[in-house]
N, C-alpha and C positions, 0 to 999 in steps of 0.2 A: 748824437744828433737825433732830435725828436721831431716827429711830423708836425706837432702843434706849434713849434717855433720856426718852421720854415718861412712863413711870410715875414717874420721879424728879421731872420737872417738875410733875406733878399733886400729888405729895407736898409740894413746896415751895410750891405755891399753895393748899394745902388751907385754911389759915386765912383767906386772902382770899376764897376761894369760899364758905366757911361764913358769913363776916360779910356778904358781899353778899347771900346768900340770906336771911339773918335780917332784914335791913331791908326787904326786899320793895320796893325802889325801882322806880318805873316806868321810869326811865331810868338807865343806867349809862354811864360814859365811861372811855376809856383812849386814850392816844396810841400804844400799842404794838399793831400789827396781829397779832402772834403771841399776845399776851395775849388779844386779842379773840376769837381762834379758840378758845383754851382755855376762856374764860368761856362761850362759846356751847356748847361740848361738855359742860361740867360743869353749868352752871346752866340752859342752854336759852334764854338770852337774849343776843343779841349787843350788846355795848356800842358806842356811837358815839364818834366822835372829839370831843375837847373843842371844836374849832371848829364842829362840827356842832351842838353844844349851844347855842353862842352864836348861830349863824345861826337856829336854830329859835326861840330866845328872842325874837328881833326880828320874827318872822313871826306874823301873826295866826293863831291856831289851830295853832301849831307844835308844841304839846304837847297830849296828850289831856286833861289836867286843868290848869287855870290855878292858879297859886299866888297867895295873897293877898299884897299888898305889905306890907312890914314897917311896924309902927306908927311914926309920926313922934315922935321924942323932943323935948320942949320944954324 
């Protein structure tokens, strides 16, 4: 990652930044540490790793707001 290419990288991620801001998700995930840094710089929220999402899903109180389980189809 080079400083001189930073504006170009922001331009290439613009659509992703806008879409992530639009959904106002309480949790975002990425497996790329460099992408996580840019998301935090642009959006103000640092994404967590997908494995952290899974680990928190199994922990009581792992997320601030619990999701309702999907309805069972008969």
